C-alpha positions in Angstrom: 20.3 44.7 58.0 17.3 43.2 56.3 16.9 40.1 54.1 15.6 42.2 51.3 18.8 44.4 51.4 20.9 41.2 51.2 18.8 40.0 48.3 19.3 43.3 46.5 23.1 43.2 47.1 23.4 39.7 45.8 21.4 40.6 42.7 23.6 43.6 41.9 26.8 41.7 42.7 25.8 39.0 40.2 24.5 41.3 37.5 27.0 44.1 38.1 24.3 46.4 36.8 21.7 48.2 38.9 19.1 48.3 36.1 19.3 44.5 35.3 19.3 43.7 39.1 16.2 45.8 39.6 14.4 44.1 36.8 15.4 40.7 38.2 13.9 41.7 41.5 10.8 43.2 39.9 11.4 46.6 41.3 12.6 50.0 40.0 16.2 51.1 40.2 16.0 54.0 42.7 14.7 51.9 45.6 17.3 49.3 44.9 20.1 51.9 45.0 18.7 53.2 48.2 18.8 49.6 49.7 22.4 49.2 48.8 23.3 52.6 50.3 21.5 51.6 53.6 23.3 48.3 53.6 26.7 50.0 53.1 25.9 52.5 55.8 25.0 49.7 58.2 28.2 47.8 57.5 30.4 50.8 57.4 32.1 49.8 54.2 31.6 50.3 50.5 30.5 47.2 48.7 30.6 48.5 45.1 32.8 50.8 43.1 30.5 52.7 40.8 31.2 54.7 37.7 29.1 56.0 34.8 30.2 52.9 32.8 30.5 50.0 35.3 29.7 48.6 38.7 32.4 46.5 40.4 32.6 44.7 43.8 35.1 46.1 46.3 37.3 43.7 48.2 34.8 44.0 51.1 32.0 43.3 48.7 33.6 40.2 47.3 34.1 38.9 50.9 30.5 39.8 51.9 29.0 38.1 48.9 29.5 34.5 50.1 28.2 35.3 53.5 25.1 37.0 52.1 24.3 34.0 49.9 24.7 31.7 52.9 22.3 33.9 55.0 19.7 34.0 52.2 20.0 30.2 51.7 19.5 29.6 55.4 16.5 31.9 55.4 15.0 30.0 52.5 15.5 26.6 54.2 13.9 28.0 57.4 10.9 29.4 55.4 10.4 26.0 53.7 10.7 24.1 57.0 8.1 26.3 58.6 5.8 26.0 55.7 6.2 22.2 55.6 5.6 21.9 59.4 2.5 24.0 59.1 1.2 21.6 56.5 2.1 18.6 58.7 4.9 17.4 56.4 7.7 17.8 58.9 7.8 16.9 62.6 7.6 14.1 65.1 4.8 11.8 66.2 5.2 9.5 69.2 3.2 6.3 68.9 2.6 3.7 71.6 1.8 0.1 70.7 0.9 -3.2 72.4 2.6 -6.4 71.6 0.9 -9.0 69.4 -2.3 -7.0 68.9 -0.4 -4.3 67.0 1.6 -6.8 64.9 -0.7 -6.4 61.9 -1.6 -2.7 62.0 1.7 -1.1 63.2 3.8 -2.0 60.1 1.0 -0.8 57.7 0.9 2.6 59.3 4.7 3.2 59.8 5.6 2.1 56.3 3.0 4.2 54.7 4.1 7.3 56.7 7.7 6.7 55.8 6.8 6.5 52.1 4.3 9.4 51.9 5.6 11.7 54.6 9.4 11.2 54.8 9.8 14.4 56.8 7.8 13.0 59.8 9.7 10.9 62.4 7.6 8.2 64.0 8.9 7.6 67.5 7.7 4.2 68.6 7.2 3.3 72.2 6.5 -0.3 73.1 5.5 -2.9 73.5 3.3 -1.7 76.4 -0.1 -2.7 77.7 -3.2 -0.9 76.4 -3.9 0.7 79.8 -0.4 2.2 79.8 -0.7 3.5 76.2 -4.1 5.1 76.9 -2.8 6.8 80.1 0.2 8.2 78.4 -1.9 9.6 75.5 -4.3 11.2 78.0 -1.4 12.9 79.9 0.3 14.1 76.7 3.5 12.0 76.7 2.3 10.1 73.6 0.5 11.5 70.6 -1.0 8.4 69.2 -1.3 4.7 70.0 -2.7 1.3 69.2 -4.8 0.0 72.1 -7.5 -2.5 72.9 -10.0 -0.1 74.2 -13.6 1.0 73.3 -14.4 4.6 74.2 -11.8 6.1 76.7 -12.9 9.5 78.1 -11.4 12.5 76.4 -9.8 10.4 73.7 -10.7 9.9 70.1 -10.6 6.4 68.6 -10.9 4.6 65.3 -11.4 0.8 65.2 -8.8 -0.9 63.0 -9.0 -4.5 63.9 -11.1 -7.1 65.8 -8.9 -9.8 67.3 -10.4 -13.2 68.3 -9.0 -15.0 71.3 -7.3 -18.4 70.6 -5.8 -21.1 72.7 -2.0 -21.5 72.6 -0.8 -24.9 73.8 2.4 -26.9 73.7 2.7 -29.2 70.7 2.7 -32.2 73.0 -0.5 -31.1 74.9 -3.6 -33.3 74.4 -5.4 -30.3 72.9 -2.8 -29.7 70.2 -4.4 -32.0 67.7 -7.9 -30.5 68.1 -9.4 -28.5 65.3 -11.2 -26.3 67.9 -11.8 -26.3 71.6 -14.5 -24.7 73.9 -13.7 -22.6 76.8 -15.5 -25.1 79.1 -12.9 -27.7 78.0 -10.2 -25.5 79.7 -11.6 -25.5 83.2 -9.0 -27.8 84.6 -6.0 -26.4 82.8 -3.1 -24.4 84.2 -2.6 -20.9 82.5 0.2 -18.5 81.9 -1.0 -14.9 81.5 0.0 -11.2 81.4 0.2 -9.5 84.8 -3.2 -8.4 86.3 -1.9 -5.1 87.5 -0.5 -3.6 84.3 -3.7 -2.7 82.4 -3.7 -5.7 80.0 -7.0 -5.9 78.2 -6.1 -9.4 77.0 -5.8 -10.5 80.6 -9.1 -8.9 81.5 -10.9 -10.5 78.6 -9.3 -13.9 79.3 -10.5 -13.9 82.9 -13.9 -12.6 82.1 -14.5 -15.2 79.4 -13.5 -18.0 81.7 -15.8 -16.8 84.4 -18.7 -16.6 81.9 -17.8 -20.2 80.9 -18.3 -21.2 84.5 -14.8 -21.4 86.0 -12.0 -19.3 87.5 -8.8 -19.8 85.5 -5.8 -21.1 87.5 -2.9 -18.7 86.6 0.3 -20.4 87.5 2.7 -17.9 85.9 2.6 -14.3 84.8 4.9 -12.8 82.1 5.2 -9.3 80.7 5.2 -9.9 76.9 3.8 -12.1 74.2 7.1 -13.7 73.3 7.8 -14.8 76.9 4.3 -16.0 77.3 4.4 -18.2 74.3 7.9 -19.5 75.3 6.4 -20.6 78.6 3.5 -22.3 76.7 6.0 -24.1 74.5 7.9 -25.2 77.7 4.8 -26.8 79.1 4.3 -24.3 82.0 0.7 -23.9 81.0 -1.6 -22.9 78.2 -2.7 -19.4 77.3 -5.6 -17.5 75.8 -4.0 -15.1 73.3 -5.2 -12.8 70.5 -5.3 -14.2 67.0 -2.4 -11.8 65.9 -0.1 -13.7 68.3 0.3 -16.3 65.5 2.7 -13.9 63.9 5.2 -14.8 66.7 6.5 -18.1 65.4 8.0 -20.4 68.1 8.8 -24.0 67.9 6.6 -26.3 70.0 3.6 -23.9 70.2 0.3 -24.7 68.5 -2.7 -22.3 68.2 -6.2 -23.8 68.4 -9.3 -21.8 67.6 -12.1 -21.5 70.1 -15.4 -23.0 69.1 -18.6 -20.9 68.9 -18.5 -17.2 69.3 -14.9 -16.6 70.4 -14.3 -13.6 72.6 -13.2 -10.6 70.5 -10.7 -7.8 71.5 -11.2 -4.6 69.5 -8.0 -2.8 68.5 -8.2 0.9 68.0 -6.0 3.8 67.0 -6.2 6.3 69.9 -5.3 10.0 70.1 -6.3 13.0 72.2 -9.7 14.5 71.2 -9.2 18.1 69.9 -5.4 17.8 69.3 -4.8 20.3 66.5 -1.3 19.2 65.6 -0.9 19.4 61.8 1.7 16.6 61.9 -0.6 14.3 63.9 -3.4 15.1 61.5 -1.2 14.2 58.5 -0.5 10.8 60.1 -4.2 10.3 60.9 -5.0 11.0 57.2 -2.5 8.3 56.2 -4.0 5.9 58.7 -7.5 6.6 57.3 -6.3 5.4 53.9 -4.1 2.4 54.8 -5.6 0.8 57.9 -8.5 -1.5 57.3 -12.0 -0.8 58.7 -13.3 -4.1 60.2 -16.7 -5.3 59.1 -19.4 -5.2 61.7 
C-alpha cells in the first residue's frame, strides 16, 4: 500500500468520477484506475461499485475512506515537520547560563527566539559557573551557553557584553556613601565570594585584581549564587566584588559602589561547539546575531 494509492482512492471517493479525480491529481485516467485495482487487490476487498453511469463507494470503501484521510493527514504533518526541522524551525536547543552575568543577555535571546521561532524549545540550564557551562558545551551535553570566557579551545564564541566589576556593600558600611572606591581601599576588608573550585570567572578576576592592587583578599565566606552572595553582603558578613549586571538583583540593605579608574572587566560571550552543523542551533545563532548587542571596543 503506497501513499499515492491512498491519495488516488480519496480523490475518486470524493469526486465519484475517475475522470475528474484524475484531472484533480494531474494524471491520466488509466494509471489512476490501475492504482485503485492494486489497492483493492492489496486490501482484498472492493472499494467501489462501478457501472457505465456511476461510481459509488462500497461499505468497505466508506469505512476505509476515513482511515485513508487520517493516514494522508499524518503523512502531511510528518513531511512538514521534517521540512521545518531541516530549516531549523523546529527542535530543541539546550542553553547554559551563569547567574548575574547573563541577566541582561539571556532574556533578549529567549524572548526573540520564542517570538520568531515558536517551534524551537529553549531548554535552560542554570545558573551555573562559566567553567561548568564551557565544559558541558565541549562534551556535548549543552548546545549553547553564556559564559565569561575568551577563546576556549574547540569552541566558537561571540562577545555580547563587557561587565565591569563593582563593590557590593551593606547600606550601613562606611563605603556605602562613597561615589566610587579604589581597590586599594579594600585591602583590610572581609569578603564573601563564589567558591574557588567551581570555575567561577568572577572569583578568579576578583582575586587577580586584588593581587594586582597589592593585597590578598580575606575571603570569610563562600556562597554558590549571586542572590545568596548579596544576601550575605546585606547581612554584614562581608563585602563583595560583583559584576555590574548584579545590580538587577534588588535586595534591601545592599549598595553598589563603582570602582575608580579602569575597573576590571569580565567579557560575557555566547559559546557553542565549533563546527556544529545543527540547523536548529544555527537558527538560534542567527537570532542572536540580530538581537544581542555587540559591545564597543
